[in-house]
C-alpha positions in Angstrom: 15.1 24.8 -8.6 16.1 28.3 -8.8 17.6 29.1 -12.4 21.4 29.4 -12.8 22.8 33.1 -12.6 25.9 32.1 -15.4 26.2 35.3 -17.3 27.4 33.8 -20.1 24.8 30.7 -20.4 23.6 31.1 -23.9 20.4 29.1 -25.8 21.7 28.9 -29.4 20.2 26.1 -31.7 22.6 23.2 -32.8 22.8 20.4 -35.0 23.6 16.9 -33.9 26.5 15.5 -35.2 26.9 12.1 -35.9 24.0 11.3 -33.3 25.2 12.5 -30.5 23.0 14.9 -28.7 23.2 18.3 -29.7 24.5 21.3 -27.8 25.2 24.9 -27.5 27.4 26.0 -31.3 30.5 27.6 -31.3 28.5 31.0 -31.3 28.0 30.0 -27.6 31.5 31.0 -27.1 34.7 31.2 -29.0 36.5 28.6 -27.2 36.7 25.5 -27.9 35.0 22.7 -25.6 38.3 21.5 -23.8 39.0 25.3 -22.9 39.1 25.9 -19.0 37.4 29.3 -20.0 34.4 27.9 -22.0 31.1 26.7 -21.2 32.0 23.5 -21.2 34.9 23.6 -18.4 32.1 26.3 -16.6 29.6 23.3 -16.3 32.2 20.1 -15.6 33.2 23.0 -12.8 29.7 23.1 -11.1 30.1 18.7 -11.0 33.9 18.4 -9.3 32.4 17.6 -5.7 34.7 17.2 -2.6 33.2 14.4 -0.7 31.7 11.1 -2.0 29.9 11.6 -5.2 28.2 8.9 -7.7 29.9 9.1 -11.3 26.7 9.0 -14.0 28.6 9.6 -16.6 31.0 12.3 -19.1 29.7 15.8 -20.8 28.2 16.3 -24.1 29.2 19.6 -25.5 28.6 20.7 -28.9 27.9 16.7 -30.4 31.2 15.9 -28.1 31.3 13.1 -25.7 34.1 14.8 -23.3 35.2 11.9 -21.5 37.6 14.6 -18.6 34.5 16.3 -17.6 33.0 14.3 -15.3 28.8 14.6 -14.0 28.5 13.4 -10.6 25.9 13.4 -8.4 26.7 14.0 -4.1 26.1 11.0 -2.1 24.9 13.4 0.7 22.2 14.9 -1.9 20.5 11.4 -2.6 18.1 12.0 0.3 17.1 15.3 -1.5 14.4 13.1 -3.7 14.7 13.0 -7.4 13.1 11.9 -11.0 14.2 10.1 -13.8 12.0 11.0 -16.9 12.1 10.3 -20.9 10.1 8.1 -23.3 9.9 4.8 -22.9 13.4 2.9 -24.9 15.6 5.8 -23.9 17.2 4.0 -21.0 15.3 5.0 -17.9 15.8 1.4 -16.1 19.2 1.4 -16.7 19.8 4.7 -15.8 18.0 2.8 -13.0 20.6 -0.1 -12.3 23.6 2.3 -12.8 22.7 4.3 -9.7 21.9 1.3 -7.3 25.0 -0.2 -8.1 27.0 2.2 -6.8 24.6 3.1 -4.1 25.2 -0.3 -2.8 28.9 0.3 -3.9 28.8 2.6 -1.2 27.1 0.9 1.7 23.8 2.6 0.9 20.8 -0.5 0.7 18.3 0.5 -2.5 15.0 -0.5 -3.2 13.4 -1.1 -6.2 10.7 -2.0 -8.1 10.7 -4.5 -11.1 7.5 -3.7 -13.2 8.7 -5.2 -16.5 10.8 -8.1 -14.7 14.1 -6.8 -15.8 16.2 -5.5 -13.1 17.1 -9.1 -11.1 20.2 -9.0 -13.6 21.5 -6.9 -10.9 22.5 -9.6 -8.6 25.0 -10.9 -11.1 27.7 -9.7 -13.1 27.4 -8.3 -16.4 28.2 -9.5 -19.9 31.2 -7.7 -21.7 30.3 -7.3 -25.5 31.5 -4.1 -27.7 28.9 -1.9 -26.9 30.2 -1.9 -23.5 33.5 -1.4 -24.0 32.7 1.6 -26.5 30.5 3.1 -23.9 33.1 2.8 -21.6 35.2 4.2 -23.7 33.5 7.5 -24.4 33.0 7.8 -20.9 36.3 6.9 -19.1 34.5 4.3 -17.3 36.7 1.7 -15.7 33.9 -1.4 -16.4 34.6 -4.8 -14.6 31.1 -7.4 -14.9 29.7 -7.0 -11.0 27.1 -8.4 -9.1 25.3 -7.1 -6.5 23.9 -8.8 -3.5 20.4 -8.9 -3.8 17.2 -10.3 -2.1 13.6 -10.5 -4.3 10.1 -9.9 -2.8 6.9 -10.2 -4.2 3.2 -8.8 -3.0 1.4 -11.3 -1.5 3.6 -14.6 -2.8 2.0 -13.9 -7.0 5.7 -14.8 -8.6 8.8 -15.0 -7.9 10.1 -13.9 -4.1 9.9 -13.3 -0.7 6.1 -12.5 0.1 5.5 -9.0 1.2 1.9 -8.9 3.4 0.3 -6.3 5.1 -2.3 -6.3 7.6 -5.5 -3.9 6.7 -4.8 -1.9 9.7 -2.3 -1.0 8.9 -2.6 -0.3 5.2 -5.2 2.4 6.2 -8.6 3.5 5.0 -6.9 6.5 2.8 -4.5 3.9 0.8 -7.5 1.3 1.0 -9.7 4.2 -0.8 -7.0 4.9 -3.5 -7.2 1.3 -4.3 -10.7 0.8 -4.6 -11.3 3.7 -6.4 -14.1 5.1 -4.0 -15.0 8.7 -3.5 -15.1 11.4 -1.5 -18.4 10.6 0.3 -17.5 7.0 0.6 -13.9 7.3 1.4 -15.4 9.1 5.0 -17.5 5.8 5.6 -14.4 3.9 5.1 -12.4 5.9 8.0 -15.5 5.4 9.7 -15.6 1.7 9.6 -11.4 2.1 10.3 -11.9 4.1 13.8 -15.0 1.8 14.7 -12.9 -1.4 14.1 -10.0 0.4 16.1 -11.8 1.3 19.1 -13.6 -2.2 19.7 -9.8 -3.8 19.4 -10.7 -5.8 16.3 -8.1 -6.3 13.9 -8.4 -5.8 10.5 -5.3 -8.7 9.1 -7.1 -9.4 6.0 -10.1 -8.6 3.5 -12.8 -10.9 5.3 -12.2 -8.9 8.1 -13.1 -5.8 7.0 -15.5 -7.3 4.8 -17.3 -8.6 8.3 -16.8 -4.6 10.2 -18.8 -3.0 7.4 -20.9 -5.8 7.0 -21.8 -5.9 10.5 -22.2 -2.1 10.7 -25.0 -2.4 8.5 -27.1 -4.8 9.9 -30.1 -4.7 12.9 -27.5 -5.3 15.5 -24.1 -3.0 14.7 -26.4 0.1 13.0 -26.3 1.8 16.7 -22.7 1.2 16.6 -22.1 4.6 14.7 -25.6 6.3 15.8 -23.9 9.0 17.5 -20.9 9.6 14.6 -23.0 9.9 11.7 -23.0 6.1 10.5 -23.1 4.0 7.5 -25.6 4.0 4.8 -26.5 0.6 3.5 -26.1 2.2 -0.1 -22.7 3.5 0.7 -21.7 0.1 2.9 -22.8 -1.8 -0.6 -20.2 0.1 -2.6 -17.8 -0.8 -0.1 -18.3 -4.7 -0.4 -18.6 -4.9 -3.6 -15.3 -2.3 -4.3 -14.0 -5.4 -1.7 -15.0 -7.9 -3.4 -14.1 -6.8 -7.2 -10.6 -6.0 -5.5 -10.1 -9.7 -3.9 -11.5 -11.2 -7.6 -8.1 -9.5 -8.5 -5.9 -11.5 -6.4 -5.4 -9.0 -4.0 -6.4 -10.8 -1.3 -3.1 -12.7 -1.5 -1.1 -9.2 -0.3 -3.1 -8.8 3.3 -2.4 -10.8 6.1 0.0 -12.2 8.5 3.0 -12.5 9.2 3.1 -8.5 8.3 5.9 -7.5 6.4 8.6 -6.0 8.3 10.3 -3.0 6.1 13.3 -2.0 8.1 14.4 -5.9 6.2 15.1 -3.3 3.3 17.6 -1.0 5.5 20.1 -4.1 5.5 23.9 -4.3 4.1 25.7 -7.5 3.6 28.3 -9.0 5.0 30.8 -7.3 2.7 29.4 -3.9 3.7 27.6 -3.1 0.4 24.3 -2.4 0.7 21.8 -4.7 -0.2 19.9 -4.5 -3.1 16.0 -5.0 -2.7 14.0 -6.3 -5.8 10.0 -6.1 -5.5 9.4 -8.1 -8.8 6.4 -7.3 -10.0 5.5 -8.9 -13.8 3.1 -11.4 -12.3 1.0 -8.1 -11.4 2.2 -5.5 -14.2 -2.2 -5.8 -15.1 -3.1 -4.2 -11.9 -1.1 -1.1 -12.0 -3.2 0.8 -9.6 -2.4 -2.0 -7.1 0.9 -2.4 -6.8 1.9 1.8 -7.2 -0.4 1.5 -4.1 1.5 -1.0 -2.2 4.8 0.9 -2.7 3.2 4.1 -1.3 2.4 1.9 1.7 6.3 0.4 1.4 6.8 4.4 1.9 4.7 5.3 4.5 5.7 2.7 6.8 8.9 3.3 6.7 8.5 6.9 7.4 6.7 6.0 10.4 8.7 3.7 11.8 12.2 5.7 11.6 13.6 8.5 13.5 14.6 11.5 12.6 18.0 12.2 12.0 18.9 14.9 10.0 21.4 15.2 6.8 23.6 12.6 6.6 26.7 12.2 5.0 24.9 9.4 2.7 21.4 7.8 3.0 19.9 5.2 5.0 18.1 3.5 2.1 17.1 4.9 -1.7 14.0 4.2 -2.8 13.0 4.3 -6.7 9.1 4.5 -7.6 8.5 3.3 -10.9 5.7 4.1 -13.1 5.3 6.6 -11.3 2.3 8.3 -13.4 0.2 5.4 -12.2 0.4 6.4 -8.2 -1.2 9.4 -9.2 -3.7 8.9 -11.6 -7.4 9.4 -10.4 -6.1 10.4 -7.0 -8.0 11.6 -4.5 -6.6 15.1 -2.5 -6.5 13.4 0.8 -3.9 10.7 -1.1 -2.1 13.2 -3.2 -1.7 15.4 0.5 -0.8 12.2 2.2 2.2 11.6 -0.7 3.3 15.2 -1.0 3.8 15.3 3.3 5.3 12.3 2.9 7.8 13.1 0.8 8.3 16.5 1.9 9.5 15.1 5.9 10.9 11.4 5.0 14.1 13.3 3.8 14.6 14.0 7.7 14.7 10.2 8.1 17.6 9.6 5.7 15.2 8.1 3.4 15.7 9.2 -0.3 13.2 8.7 -3.7 13.5 8.6 -7.2 10.1 8.7 -9.2 10.4 7.2 -12.4 7.9 7.8 -15.1 7.6 9.4 -19.0 7.2 13.3 -18.1 8.0 15.7 -15.7 3.9 16.4 -16.1 3.1 13.3 -14.5 4.0 13.8 -10.8 1.4 16.6 -9.3 3.8 20.1 -9.1 3.8 19.9 -5.2 5.5 16.7 -5.6 7.7 18.0 -7.9 8.9 20.5 -6.1 10.2 18.1 -3.6 12.9 16.8 -6.1 16.0 18.2 -6.4 17.7 15.6 -8.7 17.3 15.3 -12.4 17.7 13.0 -14.5 15.8 13.3 -18.1 16.0 11.5 -20.9 14.8 11.9 -24.6 11.2 12.8 -24.9 9.2 12.5 -28.2 7.2 15.1 -30.2 5.2 13.4 -32.7 2.0 15.2 -31.5 0.6 18.3 -30.3 0.6 17.4 -26.8 3.9 15.7 -27.1 4.9 18.9 -28.0 3.5 21.0 -25.6 4.4 18.2 -23.0 8.5 19.0 -24.2 7.4 22.9 -23.7 6.6 22.2 -20.2 9.3 20.0 -19.4 11.4 22.7 -20.5 10.4 24.9 -18.1 10.7 22.8 -15.1 14.9 23.4 -15.6 17.3 26.1 -14.5 18.3 28.4 -17.2 20.6 26.8 -19.6 23.5 27.0 -22.1 21.5 24.8 -24.1 18.2 24.8 -26.7 16.6 22.2 -24.5 13.6 22.3 -26.9 16.3 20.5 -29.7 18.3 18.8 -27.0 15.3 16.8 -25.5 14.5 15.6 -28.6 18.0 14.7 -30.1 19.3 12.4 -27.3 20.6 9.1 -27.8 19.9 6.2 -25.8 21.4 6.4 -22.4 22.1 9.7 -23.1 20.5 12.5 -20.9 20.3 15.9 -19.2 21.1 16.4 -15.8 21.1 18.8 -12.5 21.1 17.4 -9.3 21.7 19.7 -6.1 25.1 20.5 -5.0 26.7 19.8 -1.6 25.6 23.1 -0.2 22.4 22.2 -1.7 22.3 24.6 -5.0 21.5 23.2 -8.7 24.0 22.8 -11.0 24.2 23.8 -14.6 22.5 21.5 -16.7 24.4 18.9 -18.3 23.9 16.8 -21.6 25.5 13.9 -20.4 26.1 10.1 -22.1 25.4 7.9 -19.0 28.3 4.9 -18.0 27.2 1.7 -18.6 26.1 -0.8 -15.8 28.0 -3.4 -14.6 25.5 -6.3 -13.6 23.8 -8.5 -15.9 21.4 -5.9 -17.9 18.2 -7.9 -18.2 16.7 -10.7 -16.2 18.6 -13.6 -14.5 16.8 -16.9 -15.4 13.7 -18.4 -13.4 15.6 -21.4 -11.6 18.8 -18.7 -10.8 16.2 -16.1 -9.5 14.2 -19.1 -7.8 17.5 -20.6 -5.5 18.1 -16.7 -4.5 14.2 -16.4 -3.5 14.6 -20.0 -1.3 18.2 -19.3 0.0 17.0 -15.7 2.3 17.3 -16.1 4.9 13.7 -14.2 5.8 11.7 -16.6 3.3 11.3 -19.1 6.4 10.4 -16.0 7.8 7.8 -15.0 5.5 6.9 -17.8 3.0 3.7 -19.2 5.0 0.8 -17.4 5.6 -0.6 -16.8 9.1 -4.3 -16.5 9.7 -5.3 -16.0 13.3 -8.0 -14.9 15.5 -9.1 -11.5 14.2 -12.3 -8.9 13.4 -14.1 -11.7 11.2 -13.7 -14.3 14.0 -14.5 -12.0 16.7 -17.2 -10.7 14.8 -18.2 -14.7 13.7 -18.4 -15.5 17.4 -20.4 -12.8 18.5 -23.0 -13.5 16.0 -23.0 -16.7 16.8 -23.8 -16.5 20.2 -26.3 -13.6 19.6 -28.3 -16.2 17.5 -28.1 -19.0 20.0 -29.2 -16.5 22.5 -32.1 -15.8 20.7 -33.4 -19.0 19.9 -33.3 -19.7 23.1 -35.1 -17.3 24.2 -37.8 -18.0 21.1 -37.4 -22.0 22.5 -38.4 -20.5 26.0 -41.6 -18.4 24.7 -42.6 -21.2 22.7 -42.5 -23.6 25.7 -44.3 -21.1 27.9 -47.0 -20.2 24.7 -47.5 -24.3 24.9 -47.9 -24.9 28.5 -50.4 -22.0 28.3 -52.5 -23.9 25.7 -52.1 -27.5 27.6 -53.6 -25.4 30.9 -56.7 -23.5 29.0 -57.7 -27.2 27.4 -57.4 -28.5 30.5 -59.6 -26.4 32.0 -62.4 -26.8 29.4 -61.9 -30.5 29.8 -62.7 -30.0 33.2 -65.5 -28.1 32.7 -67.3 -31.1 30.3 -67.2 -33.7 32.2 -70.3 -34.9 34.2 -70.9 -34.7 38.2 -69.8 -37.7 39.8 -72.4 -40.3 41.2 -73.7 -39.3 45.2 -71.9 -41.2 48.1 -74.0 -43.4 50.8 -74.4 -41.0 52.9 -75.7 -38.0 50.5 -78.0 -40.7 49.2 -79.5 -40.9 52.9 -79.4 -37.7 53.5 -81.3 -37.1 50.3 -83.8 -39.5 50.9 -87.5 -39.4 51.6 -86.7 -41.3 54.9 -84.3 -39.2 56.4 -86.1 -35.5 55.5 -89.3 -37.9 57.7 -87.3 -38.5 60.4 -85.5 -35.0 60.3 -88.9 -33.8 60.8 -89.8 -35.7 64.0 -85.7 -34.0 65.7 -87.3 -33.7 68.9 -87.8 -37.2 69.6 -85.9 -39.3 71.4 -85.4 -41.5 68.7 -85.1 -38.5 66.6 -82.1 -37.1 68.4 -79.9 -40.6 68.5 -80.4 -41.4 65.2 -79.2 -38.1 64.4 -76.8 -38.0 66.6 -76.2 -40.9 65.0 -75.8 -40.3 61.7 -73.4 -37.2 62.7 -71.2 -39.4 64.2 -72.3 -37.8 68.1 -72.0 -39.9 71.4 -75.5 -40.2 73.1 -75.0 -39.4 76.9 -75.0 -41.5 79.8 -77.7 -41.1 82.0 
């Protein structure tokens, strides 16, 4: 964000009064806080928008809450993305709830990731009590207990909610590499596996499909398949297969499969025109932060791929709140960070706004942070040298301010924040310390029975509740391998039969050579006798000729 050019802006130190946020003291301007020429008036003037806007709260100046100085955010600027940051317990979740309620009331669908399980109350009217009444009076809010139309989802059916599933093919190699914690070489090898599956028409629906393709490509039968594009080493394949096994043991197998969730379901409005608030219930998987944060990135990327370009709209199509955002970036590869940066940069033109929710701005990479035009910064702590360094870094990310931001940010109370947003013409508004409004819905979870009834009563539940296991890569490869094994067995059997036939023929020949010669026939005995030889010597005589002929079967000639 560019710095403010207000020539009268100064940064004097101030002391908080009665626990209120510290602000610039009287030295900043001789005029009082209600003077139209004073700094409070100039700050408030930066939030006097002409078009529809969300009411965030009332300006804090010089230790006083000014209910007539309202701090707002233009509805048309919600697709310019934003950051909600602050230490634990400073009110970030209630800020999400407040913004989500007003978006829904204006007909804008909202997606919320409920990591701790305390956002489901947005579906039920809030409870009035002394603190709510006092807060409403402080900020000139007309508070009415109101519930908002909501749908509840879960990752793959773990925990309460309509199951949200993705196919492995849709999830893609970059996101899968992130969640498997692969290095660059292993990520490239996983990309080859996906490439082969796409080229061969092998649908990667669930994790067993991916495991089957990886194992096939390092088998004797599959090794030649990737020879032309570098191949897949057995060692790398082993790493990927072990990572998949560990991933599946964490319960991740539930998240991949069919029916695949249509992310367009998040863009619905209720019958009364209010936007549907989609709450992804994550408490059952909050001990797997890298998994759910990566899965949320898939949801956003899928929306980006499916939606048409629409440019700047009067109001966004959907606003997506990414809670515990620092988990998304921890240990991320360059390819993954590049993908996030590109998605955040370009999805604005699809009518989607993204708010990252985390503890300090430094949790978000600079390239992503540069895309976030709206800012709600709750209190920060400075108990350690690292905390102090983070505080100074945070202050440098704000436009020039009339406040002493280092002092202000450590003194804000719960439900108070430093705000700067984009005005209707796209310029940053002045930095404004703000006491935020109270949410009108229940500030806490609904009971388990009500949540279960809402889930099973949804029209989407029958569509996505039951998993489907159709023929995909695992079944096709298994069938091919079974056919190959059957053919190999048949060939081996034929070879064995031929070998046995040859052996039998050789044995028969040997037996024939060993057999005794047969006894001579009567004719052979006669011919071989001495009498026959004697008669043969008399062959010239008449008797000899007749016997001879008689013996050889020739007939005598008649005279």
